[in-house]
VOVEXLUM-838471 format. One line per field, with one value per residue (C-alpha): residue number from 0; residue in three letters; x, y, z. Coordinates in steps of 0.2 Angstrom, whole numbers, plus 5000, padded with zeros to 4 digits. Example, Ala and Ser with C-alpha at 12.3 -4.5 7.8 and 13.67 -1.06 7.14 Angstrom:
2
n <- c(0:1)
res <- c(ALA:SER)
px <- c(5062:5068)
py <- c(4978:4995)
pz <- c(5039:5036)
***
This chain:
629
n <- c(0:1:2:3:4:5:6:7:8:9:10:11:12:13:14:15:16:17:18:19:20:21:22:23:24:25:26:27:28:29:30:31:32:33:34:35:36:37:38:39:40:41:42:43:44:45:46:47:48:49:50:51:52:53:54:55:56:57:58:59:60:61:62:63:64:65:66:67:68:69:70:71:72:73:74:75:76:77:78:79:80:81:82:83:84:85:86:87:88:89:90:91:92:93:94:95:96:97:98:99:100:101:102:103:104:105:106:107:108:109:110:111:112:113:114:115:116:117:118:119:120:121:122:123:124:125:126:127:128:129:130:131:132:133:134:135:136:137:138:139:140:141:142:143:144:145:146:147:148:149:150:151:152:153:154:155:156:157:158:159:160:161:162:163:164:165:166:167:168:169:170:171:172:173:174:175:176:177:178:179:180:181:182:183:184:185:186:187:188:189:190:191:192:193:194:195:196:197:198:199:200:201:202:203:204:205:206:207:208:209:210:211:212:213:214:215:216:217:218:219:220:221:222:223:224:225:226:227:228:229:230:231:232:233:234:235:236:237:238:239:240:241:242:243:244:245:246:247:248:249:250:251:252:253:254:255:256:257:258:259:260:261:262:263:264:265:266:267:268:269:270:271:272:273:274:275:276:277:278:279:280:281:282:283:284:285:286:287:288:289:290:291:292:293:294:295:296:297:298:299:300:301:302:303:304:305:306:307:308:309:310:311:312:313:314:315:316:317:318:319:320:321:322:323:324:325:326:327:328:329:330:331:332:333:334:335:336:337:338:339:340:341:342:343:344:345:346:347:348:349:350:351:352:353:354:355:356:357:358:359:360:361:362:363:364:365:366:367:368:369:370:371:372:373:374:375:376:377:378:379:380:381:382:383:384:385:386:387:388:389:390:391:392:393:394:395:396:397:398:399:400:401:402:403:404:405:406:407:408:409:410:411:412:413:414:415:416:417:418:419:420:421:422:423:424:425:426:427:428:429:430:431:432:433:434:435:436:437:438:439:440:441:442:443:444:445:446:447:448:449:450:451:452:453:454:455:456:457:458:459:460:461:462:463:464:465:466:467:468:469:470:471:472:473:474:475:476:477:478:479:480:481:482:483:484:485:486:487:488:489:490:491:492:493:494:495:496:497:498:499:500:501:502:503:504:505:506:507:508:509:510:511:512:513:514:515:516:517:518:519:520:521:522:523:524:525:526:527:528:529:530:531:532:533:534:535:536:537:538:539:540:541:542:543:544:545:546:547:548:549:550:551:552:553:554:555:556:557:558:559:560:561:562:563:564:565:566:567:568:569:570:571:572:573:574:575:576:577:578:579:580:581:582:583:584:585:586:587:588:589:590:591:592:593:594:595:596:597:598:599:600:601:602:603:604:605:606:607:608:609:610:611:612:613:614:615:616:617:618:619:620:621:622:623:624:625:626:627:628)
res <- c(PHE:ALA:LEU:GLY:LEU:ARG:ASN:PRO:PHE:ARG:PHE:SER:PHE:ASP:ARG:SER:THR:GLY:GLU:LEU:TYR:THR:GLY:ASP:VAL:GLY:GLN:ASN:ALA:ARG:GLU:GLU:ILE:ASP:ILE:ILE:THR:LEU:GLY:GLY:ASN:TYR:GLY:TRP:ARG:VAL:PHE:GLU:GLY:THR:ARG:CYS:THR:ASP:LEU:GLY:PRO:GLU:SER:CYS:ALA:THR:LEU:ALA:ALA:ILE:PRO:PRO:ILE:ALA:GLU:TYR:GLY:ARG:GLU:GLY:GLY:ARG:CYS:SER:VAL:THR:GLY:GLY:TYR:VAL:TYR:ARG:GLY:THR:ARG:SER:THR:LEU:PRO:SER:GLY:ALA:TYR:ILE:PHE:GLY:ASP:PHE:CYS:SER:GLY:GLU:ILE:PHE:MET:PHE:HIS:ASN:GLY:VAL:GLN:THR:VAL:LEU:ALA:ASP:THR:GLU:LEU:SER:ILE:SER:SER:PHE:GLY:GLU:ASP:GLU:SER:GLY:GLU:ILE:TYR:VAL:VAL:ASN:LEU:ARG:GLY:THR:ILE:SER:ARG:ILE:ALA:GLY:SER:ILE:PRO:GLY:GLN:VAL:SER:GLN:ALA:HIS:PHE:SER:ALA:PRO:GLN:ARG:GLY:LEU:ASP:SER:LEU:PRO:ALA:ALA:ARG:VAL:GLY:LEU:PRO:PHE:ALA:ALA:GLY:TYR:SER:TRP:LEU:LEU:GLY:GLU:THR:GLY:LYS:SER:LEU:PRO:HIS:SER:LEU:ALA:LEU:LEU:SER:SER:GLU:GLN:ASN:GLY:VAL:LEU:ILE:ALA:GLU:SER:ALA:ILE:PRO:ALA:SER:GLN:PRO:VAL:ARG:ALA:GLY:ARG:ILE:PRO:ALA:LEU:VAL:ASP:GLU:SER:ALA:VAL:THR:GLY:ILE:ALA:LEU:THR:ASN:PRO:ASN:THR:SER:ASP:ILE:THR:VAL:ALA:PHE:TYR:PHE:THR:ASP:SER:ALA:GLY:SER:ASP:SER:GLU:LEU:ARG:ARG:ILE:THR:ILE:PRO:ALA:ARG:ARG:HIS:MET:ALA:ALA:PHE:PHE:ASP:GLU:GLU:PRO:PHE:LEU:GLY:SER:GLU:SER:LEU:GLY:GLY:THR:PHE:THR:PHE:MET:SER:SER:GLU:PRO:VAL:SER:ALA:LEU:ALA:LEU:SER:GLY:THR:ILE:ASN:ARG:ARG:SER:GLU:PHE:ILE:PHE:THR:ALA:LEU:PRO:ILE:ALA:SER:LEU:THR:SER:LEU:THR:SER:GLU:ILE:THR:THR:ILE:PRO:HIS:TRP:GLU:GLN:GLY:GLY:GLU:ARG:ARG:THR:GLU:PHE:VAL:LEU:VAL:ASN:PRO:SER:ASP:GLN:ALA:VAL:SER:GLY:GLU:LEU:GLN:LEU:SER:THR:THR:GLU:GLY:LEU:GLN:TRP:ASP:VAL:LEU:PRO:TYR:SER:ILE:PRO:ALA:LYS:SER:SER:ARG:ARG:LEU:SER:THR:PRO:ILE:VAL:GLU:PRO:ALA:PRO:ARG:SER:GLY:SER:ALA:ARG:ILE:VAL:PRO:ALA:GLU:GLY:PRO:SER:PRO:THR:ALA:PHE:ALA:LEU:LEU:GLN:THR:LEU:ALA:GLU:GLU:GLY:PRO:VAL:THR:GLN:ALA:ALA:ILE:ALA:ALA:ILE:MET:PRO:GLY:THR:ALA:SER:LEU:GLY:PHE:GLY:ASP:ALA:ALA:ALA:ALA:ILE:GLU:THR:HIS:VAL:ALA:VAL:ALA:ASN:THR:SER:SER:SER:PRO:ALA:THR:VAL:THR:VAL:GLU:LEU:THR:GLY:PRO:GLY:ALA:ASN:GLU:ASP:ALA:ARG:THR:GLY:THR:ILE:GLN:LEU:PRO:PRO:PHE:GLY:GLN:SER:ALA:LEU:THR:LEU:SER:GLN:ILE:GLN:GLY:VAL:GLY:PRO:LEU:THR:VAL:PRO:PHE:GLN:ARG:ALA:VAL:ARG:VAL:SER:SER:SER:THR:PRO:ILE:ALA:VAL:THR:PHE:LEU:ARG:HIS:ARG:GLN:ASN:GLN:ARG:GLY:GLU:THR:LEU:ILE:THR:GLU:LEU:THR:PRO:MET:ASP:GLU:SER:SER:ALA:VAL:PRO:ALA:ALA:GLN:LEU:TYR:TYR:PRO:HIS:LEU:ALA:LEU:GLY:ASP:GLY:PHE:GLU:MET:GLU:PHE:LEU:PHE:VAL:ASN:SER:GLN:PRO:LYS:GLY:THR:GLN:THR:GLY:ARG:ILE:PHE:PHE:PHE:GLY:GLU:GLU:GLY:GLY:GLN:LEU:PRO:VAL:THR:LEU:GLN:GLN:ARG:ASN:GLU:THR:GLY:VAL:CYS:ARG:GLU:GLN:ARG:ARG:SER:ARG:TRP:SER:SER:PRO:ILE:ARG:VAL:CYS:SER)
px <- c(5476:5474:5476:5477:5494:5508:5524:5522:5538:5540:5525:5523:5511:5504:5509:5494:5480:5488:5484:5495:5502:5512:5518:5514:5525:5516:5520:5523:5511:5505:5513:5501:5499:5487:5480:5479:5463:5459:5453:5455:5456:5468:5464:5480:5480:5463:5468:5485:5481:5465:5469:5459:5472:5460:5471:5457:5452:5438:5431:5434:5416:5412:5428:5425:5443:5449:5456:5473:5473:5487:5495:5506:5511:5529:5532:5547:5559:5548:5549:5546:5537:5546:5533:5537:5529:5514:5522:5518:5534:5536:5546:5531:5543:5529:5510:5504:5496:5505:5511:5528:5535:5546:5551:5567:5572:5567:5572:5556:5550:5531:5518:5500:5490:5472:5468:5482:5498:5512:5531:5540:5557:5566:5582:5596:5594:5591:5577:5577:5569:5562:5565:5557:5565:5558:5551:5542:5554:5556:5572:5576:5588:5599:5605:5622:5625:5617:5603:5595:5582:5567:5568:5552:5541:5537:5518:5510:5524:5520:5530:5514:5497:5480:5472:5455:5449:5430:5424:5429:5435:5451:5461:5476:5489:5500:5517:5531:5545:5539:5553:5564:5579:5579:5578:5577:5571:5557:5539:5530:5511:5503:5485:5472:5475:5469:5464:5473:5480:5473:5482:5494:5505:5516:5518:5536:5538:5552:5554:5569:5570:5551:5546:5539:5552:5548:5535:5535:5524:5532:5522:5520:5527:5532:5551:5559:5575:5582:5579:5586:5585:5592:5608:5612:5626:5632:5635:5617:5608:5610:5601:5601:5592:5585:5586:5578:5581:5564:5571:5577:5594:5608:5606:5619:5615:5626:5626:5634:5633:5630:5635:5626:5635:5630:5646:5645:5656:5663:5651:5652:5642:5636:5629:5613:5610:5593:5579:5591:5589:5602:5600:5614:5616:5627:5642:5642:5648:5645:5641:5654:5650:5658:5657:5648:5636:5624:5615:5608:5611:5606:5605:5602:5598:5601:5584:5569:5573:5562:5568:5565:5574:5575:5581:5585:5591:5599:5592:5601:5593:5603:5586:5585:5570:5567:5555:5553:5557:5549:5561:5562:5558:5571:5559:5541:5546:5532:5532:5515:5512:5513:5506:5512:5495:5502:5516:5518:5529:5531:5529:5536:5534:5547:5546:5560:5556:5567:5568:5576:5580:5576:5583:5600:5597:5596:5579:5571:5555:5546:5539:5524:5517:5499:5490:5474:5464:5472:5483:5501:5512:5529:5538:5554:5563:5573:5587:5594:5609:5607:5604:5606:5594:5590:5583:5573:5565:5556:5561:5550:5545:5528:5526:5510:5511:5506:5501:5495:5500:5514:5514:5530:5528:5542:5549:5563:5564:5553:5546:5557:5552:5548:5543:5540:5551:5540:5548:5542:5555:5559:5574:5582:5580:5568:5556:5547:5549:5538:5540:5525:5526:5521:5508:5497:5480:5465:5447:5445:5457:5455:5465:5466:5457:5463:5458:5462:5466:5483:5480:5471:5470:5471:5464:5475:5467:5472:5461:5472:5460:5456:5437:5430:5429:5417:5426:5416:5423:5415:5418:5417:5416:5411:5415:5412:5409:5402:5389:5392:5395:5398:5404:5410:5424:5422:5439:5442:5452:5469:5464:5469:5462:5470:5456:5454:5440:5431:5432:5424:5405:5395:5409:5413:5412:5419:5419:5437:5445:5441:5449:5440:5443:5440:5436:5440:5433:5428:5421:5437:5455:5462:5478:5475:5485:5482:5493:5493:5496:5502:5506:5520:5523:5531:5516:5525:5515:5523:5517:5517:5510:5498:5498:5481:5478:5472:5458:5461:5479:5480:5488:5481:5495:5494:5510:5519:5534:5538:5557:5561:5555:5562:5555:5561:5572:5559:5553:5535:5525:5507:5502:5486:5476:5462:5451:5446:5434:5416:5412:5420:5433:5452:5461:5479:5494:5508:5525:5539:5557:5574:5589:5595:5579:5573:5555:5555:5544:5534:5520:5503:5496:5480:5479:5484:5469:5480:5492:5507:5518:5527:5541:5559:5568:5582:5584:5593:5592:5606:5624:5629:5642:5629:5616:5628:5637)
py <- c(5264:5279:5279:5291:5298:5299:5302:5307:5316:5319:5314:5323:5323:5339:5337:5347:5338:5322:5325:5318:5330:5326:5334:5324:5327:5329:5323:5338:5352:5353:5350:5347:5346:5334:5329:5310:5302:5284:5277:5293:5294:5309:5307:5302:5299:5306:5322:5330:5342:5350:5348:5335:5325:5315:5300:5289:5276:5286:5303:5318:5322:5305:5302:5307:5313:5323:5339:5345:5359:5368:5367:5376:5375:5372:5389:5399:5384:5375:5356:5345:5348:5344:5341:5350:5352:5362:5375:5373:5381:5390:5405:5411:5414:5408:5408:5393:5380:5386:5372:5375:5366:5370:5366:5357:5366:5384:5385:5393:5390:5391:5394:5388:5397:5400:5395:5406:5400:5413:5412:5413:5414:5413:5404:5396:5380:5363:5359:5340:5339:5348:5345:5349:5351:5347:5365:5364:5375:5370:5368:5366:5354:5358:5343:5352:5349:5363:5364:5381:5386:5396:5411:5421:5427:5443:5443:5446:5441:5432:5428:5427:5434:5432:5447:5448:5462:5462:5467:5484:5486:5485:5478:5484:5477:5488:5480:5484:5475:5479:5473:5467:5475:5483:5470:5472:5459:5456:5450:5437:5438:5422:5422:5408:5393:5399:5416:5433:5445:5462:5478:5481:5495:5495:5512:5513:5526:5532:5541:5550:5557:5554:5563:5556:5562:5551:5540:5532:5519:5503:5494:5475:5469:5454:5450:5457:5453:5470:5489:5506:5520:5537:5537:5552:5553:5570:5579:5577:5566:5547:5534:5515:5499:5484:5467:5451:5434:5424:5409:5392:5394:5408:5422:5433:5452:5462:5481:5497:5516:5528:5546:5561:5561:5543:5534:5517:5511:5494:5479:5471:5457:5451:5435:5434:5417:5409:5417:5431:5450:5464:5483:5496:5514:5517:5524:5508:5490:5481:5495:5509:5520:5536:5549:5560:5552:5557:5548:5530:5513:5498:5480:5464:5447:5429:5425:5437:5447:5458:5476:5493:5509:5522:5540:5550:5568:5573:5589:5601:5592:5576:5568:5556:5560:5546:5541:5525:5528:5520:5508:5509:5494:5490:5479:5488:5503:5515:5531:5536:5552:5550:5561:5566:5570:5583:5595:5611:5625:5641:5644:5630:5618:5613:5601:5593:5582:5567:5558:5541:5535:5517:5513:5512:5527:5545:5552:5570:5578:5591:5591:5602:5609:5614:5623:5618:5628:5618:5633:5629:5636:5631:5620:5611:5603:5587:5578:5562:5552:5533:5525:5541:5553:5572:5582:5597:5611:5628:5644:5652:5669:5671:5673:5663:5644:5635:5618:5607:5592:5588:5579:5570:5572:5562:5568:5555:5538:5530:5540:5542:5534:5550:5556:5573:5574:5585:5592:5603:5615:5623:5633:5616:5610:5598:5590:5578:5572:5561:5554:5556:5544:5548:5536:5531:5539:5527:5528:5520:5518:5511:5517:5520:5533:5538:5551:5553:5567:5569:5562:5567:5559:5571:5564:5572:5570:5577:5578:5572:5577:5593:5591:5595:5580:5574:5564:5552:5548:5534:5527:5508:5492:5490:5504:5506:5524:5529:5524:5522:5540:5547:5564:5573:5584:5595:5598:5609:5603:5598:5604:5597:5595:5590:5590:5581:5568:5579:5593:5583:5587:5572:5563:5574:5578:5562:5555:5551:5539:5533:5521:5515:5510:5525:5523:5537:5536:5546:5543:5552:5548:5554:5552:5549:5547:5548:5559:5556:5571:5566:5579:5575:5580:5597:5601:5598:5589:5574:5569:5551:5545:5531:5524:5518:5503:5506:5494:5492:5488:5477:5460:5446:5439:5424:5429:5446:5453:5467:5469:5478:5478:5489:5487:5492:5507:5519:5510:5504:5498:5497:5485:5490:5478:5484:5473:5479:5464:5469:5452:5441:5443:5442:5433:5427:5427:5438:5430:5440:5435:5442:5446:5428:5421:5415:5419:5437:5439:5455:5463:5466:5482:5491:5506:5522:5534:5549:5543:5547:5535:5541:5530:5537:5529:5532:5531:5515:5520:5533:5529:5532:5545:5555:5555:5560:5574)
pz <- c(5655:5643:5625:5610:5614:5601:5610:5628:5634:5653:5664:5681:5696:5703:5721:5727:5717:5711:5693:5680:5667:5651:5636:5620:5605:5588:5571:5561:5566:5584:5601:5616:5635:5642:5659:5660:5666:5669:5652:5643:5624:5618:5600:5591:5576:5572:5581:5582:5597:5591:5573:5563:5553:5542:5545:5552:5557:5564:5559:5569:5571:5580:5590:5609:5612:5627:5620:5626:5640:5629:5612:5600:5582:5575:5568:5573:5576:5588:5586:5601:5618:5634:5648:5665:5682:5691:5702:5720:5727:5744:5737:5726:5712:5700:5701:5711:5700:5684:5673:5667:5651:5636:5618:5615:5598:5602:5620:5625:5643:5643:5657:5657:5670:5672:5654:5647:5639:5638:5635:5652:5644:5627:5630:5620:5630:5622:5635:5638:5655:5670:5689:5705:5722:5740:5742:5725:5715:5697:5687:5669:5661:5646:5636:5634:5653:5663:5676:5680:5693:5686:5698:5692:5679:5670:5668:5651:5640:5624:5608:5597:5596:5587:5577:5570:5558:5555:5537:5533:5551:5560:5575:5585:5596:5606:5611:5623:5633:5651:5663:5649:5641:5623:5609:5590:5578:5566:5565:5554:5549:5545:5539:5541:5528:5511:5517:5514:5527:5531:5526:5541:5548:5564:5573:5580:5594:5604:5620:5628:5645:5647:5631:5615:5602:5586:5578:5561:5552:5546:5532:5533:5516:5506:5504:5488:5478:5476:5480:5480:5493:5495:5505:5516:5529:5536:5553:5558:5547:5543:5533:5536:5532:5541:5532:5538:5530:5530:5522:5529:5521:5521:5509:5501:5499:5487:5488:5482:5483:5469:5471:5465:5448:5445:5449:5458:5472:5472:5474:5491:5499:5516:5521:5532:5540:5539:5549:5555:5556:5554:5555:5552:5546:5531:5541:5551:5549:5537:5525:5530:5515:5520:5533:5520:5508:5495:5480:5483:5491:5480:5486:5477:5487:5481:5489:5493:5509:5519:5520:5528:5525:5539:5539:5554:5560:5576:5583:5595:5610:5604:5600:5585:5574:5562:5548:5537:5518:5503:5494:5475:5465:5451:5441:5442:5432:5425:5415:5423:5432:5451:5465:5482:5491:5503:5506:5518:5516:5528:5546:5556:5542:5528:5514:5504:5489:5487:5470:5467:5449:5449:5432:5424:5413:5416:5419:5418:5420:5432:5449:5448:5465:5466:5480:5489:5477:5462:5456:5450:5464:5457:5445:5449:5434:5438:5430:5438:5433:5432:5449:5458:5467:5469:5483:5478:5488:5484:5492:5505:5498:5507:5526:5526:5526:5510:5507:5493:5482:5470:5453:5446:5427:5418:5402:5398:5406:5419:5434:5449:5466:5476:5493:5502:5518:5529:5544:5559:5565:5581:5589:5593:5575:5568:5581:5568:5551:5540:5522:5512:5497:5479:5473:5458:5459:5462:5466:5483:5498:5515:5530:5549:5558:5575:5588:5607:5619:5610:5593:5577:5560:5545:5528:5514:5497:5480:5465:5450:5436:5427:5433:5450:5462:5475:5488:5500:5517:5527:5544:5541:5551:5569:5582:5600:5600:5583:5571:5553:5546:5528:5524:5508:5502:5487:5477:5462:5447:5454:5471:5488:5506:5522:5535:5552:5553:5564:5552:5537:5536:5540:5549:5564:5578:5585:5603:5609:5611:5593:5581:5566:5548:5536:5517:5505:5487:5472:5454:5448:5451:5468:5478:5497:5512:5531:5542:5561:5572:5589:5603:5615:5633:5627:5617:5600:5586:5578:5561:5554:5537:5539:5521:5516:5505:5487:5485:5466:5467:5483:5481:5492:5503:5515:5524:5527:5537:5547:5543:5559:5577:5591:5609:5626:5632:5626:5610:5609:5594:5589:5576:5565:5554:5543:5533:5515:5512:5511:5519:5532:5545:5541:5555:5558:5570:5572:5578:5586:5583:5590:5579:5580:5575:5592:5599:5606:5622:5621:5632:5624:5632:5634:5622:5630:5627:5628:5615:5626:5636:5652:5655:5655:5640:5627:5609:5601:5583:5584:5589:5607:5601:5592:5605:5619:5609)
***
């Protein structure tokens, strides 16, 4: 006999060893796989998997229960384990000795091999059973009336992963879809019970014809009820949005466009089913704004929705260059001065300033540009109709490149949500663009420091006060190649600096590859951002803003979302986690979902030390017509 099983579903013997396996259906939290032994106690109802239930009759500390060999939680639509078979087939389509099992609700087929549990396939099946033929090949039974043979595996595929960021340190997870087709979707971050999540960004990169052509950072964020973004559609540029419904019921999203004069289009609505994802540009279904758009796009959701705005340009190489955009809040309005920490003008660099009016009234004020020395370089007045936007730029009158910071100073109405669109130009048009957001000044920020053969991190910091500032830059948390280092930057009143980590006295030089958390602080208010410079195979430099976390305004969250994932066909992502806590490790899990809400298998890779991938792939954000024109 054996005891302590709750609801075993599908026993099977390993035809090689004679061991008896079973899947045991949990009550409401864990599903488990057990190897049954004579007289064994498997813990129910004191344990559900390895989880202590506190239901008694014995305490978890004293019960000598046999733990499961594998288990999983009920996140992401999982509900009931279906036990399978140990593979001993003659075709070698699966690793010998791997135990294959599934989940009835999610349709996932799992493989447990050498102590590691992975997702073998993410299907639409209602998995009611498994079978084994004479040669040891394994079949999966669908309750809806089909039987399919499992023909092989793709190594390394997972639909969830664990991350752990040590105190004032970071963790990273590079992800791709090796051997699998392109897939879009979203991701859910879940912290340990009762604990907050670390600050997190996802780097989305795209290759075309074997060349890295674009990279942008997507922030992990909490769902919102409404937002507003600039809307631009013309012959070479386009804006779009990704929306994910994290709720367990359908939501309705209402939206409208506002032109540059402040006139609104008709209000339209779309329905996003529970746990589903959608992404489209504004000249595509379901938006179909116009072949030529300016102004803004506003959305309002019946329940909180996770949102990402994306802007892209197609250059003369037919390459789609994209960047994520900030989304203006319609409720958290302020009349405070905000600062864009970095802009560049001249040479191969161009900066355009985009201002979005988050209010229902006209706003006006000035965009004040300062140089690195703190001298005023230009003043651009703005006047924006209600709910609309403006794009401002300064003429290039000097041959020498200029750089510095910009302040948005409101005169009437709240401050616009603003960003600098920084582009690098070549004969073929733009080769990179990055949106650098306007932020409120603070005194301490924590971000991602990165260096490799093709990667450098620049720390852009602006002094927002009329007094000189001493800025401290610290490498924090554990690191494999560097000891803790501290450097300083001296800034004049309203001055600005954008140095690589190696150029900061007391921090550099660095040994590459290098990846550490970096803390930037001052006793006076400063505006900080990090700019990642990554060189592609053509020797062109791609720039990505890595927005740091302002330690004074960080809001603890137990769960966050990445509104958009794009993996395969040239797209890869790297998920970055930085812990701002002075003590303790921040841990959690990241779950990957497809557009339809099912688990999305991905490949977690080793980090590429050069920062450049070499597979030939194509872009999926641009429409096929535009890419091939």
